[in-house]
C-alpha positions in Angstrom: 0.0 0.0 0.0 1.2 3.5 -0.8 1.7 6.1 1.9 -0.7 9.1 2.0 1.1 12.5 1.6 0.8 13.0 5.4 2.2 9.5 6.1 5.1 10.2 3.8 5.8 13.5 5.4 5.8 11.8 8.9 8.0 9.0 7.6 10.5 11.5 6.1 10.5 13.6 9.2 11.2 10.7 11.5 14.0 9.4 9.3 15.7 12.8 9.0 15.2 13.5 12.7 16.9 10.1 13.5 19.8 10.9 11.2 20.3 14.3 12.8 19.6 13.6 16.5 20.2 9.8 17.0 17.0 9.5 18.9 13.3 9.3 18.3 11.2 12.4 17.9 8.3 12.9 20.3 4.8 13.0 19.1 4.8 16.8 19.6 8.0 17.1 17.6 6.5 15.1 14.8 3.3 17.2 15.0 5.3 20.4 14.7 7.8 19.1 12.2 5.3 17.6 9.9 2.7 20.5 10.3 0.0 18.3 11.7 -2.9 19.7 13.8 -3.0 17.2 16.6 -1.0 14.4 18.2 -4.0 12.0 17.7 -3.5 12.4 13.9 0.2 11.7 14.4 -0.7 8.5 16.3 -3.1 7.5 13.6 -0.5 7.8 10.8 2.2 6.2 12.9 -0.1 3.2 13.4 -0.5 2.9 9.6 3.3 3.2 9.0 3.9 0.6 11.7 1.4 -1.8 10.3 3.2 -1.7 6.9 6.6 -2.3 8.6 8.0 1.2 7.6 8.6 2.1 11.2 8.9 0.2 14.5 7.7 1.5 17.9 9.8 -0.1 20.6 8.5 -0.2 24.2 5.1 -0.6 25.8 2.3 1.9 26.2 3.2 2.6 29.8 6.6 4.0 29.0 8.0 6.3 26.3 8.2 4.4 23.0 11.0 4.8 20.5 9.8 5.5 16.9 12.4 3.9 14.7 12.6 4.1 10.9 13.5 0.8 9.2 17.1 1.7 8.4 17.8 2.8 12.0 16.2 -0.4 13.4 18.6 -2.5 11.3 21.6 -0.4 12.6 20.4 -0.7 16.2 20.0 -4.5 15.8 23.5 -4.8 14.2 25.1 -2.7 17.0 23.4 -4.8 19.7 24.7 -8.0 18.1 28.2 -6.6 17.7 28.3 -5.2 21.2 26.8 -8.1 23.1 27.6 -11.0 20.8 24.0 -11.9 20.5 20.7 -10.4 19.3 18.5 -9.0 22.0 
C-alpha cells in the first residue's frame, strides 16, 4: 500500500530526525515538524506506518516508546549483536 502524503511527510520527518539527532522524535516534535494539527493524527498515521513495517515502535504503552525508521532499526540490531555478541 502506498503512503498518503501525510504519512510520507511523517516518515520522512522521523527518518531525518533520527539521522540528525540519533534519537526518536516525540509525538509533539512530529506534530510540529510535519505540520499536523494534533497528536492524535500523528498517532493514527504512525499506526498505519507501523502496520506496513515502515517504522517500529519499541517499548510498551506505559513508557516512552521509540519510533524507529526501518534503516535505524537495522543499525540498532546490528550494533546490539556486535556489542553483546547476541541479538536482544
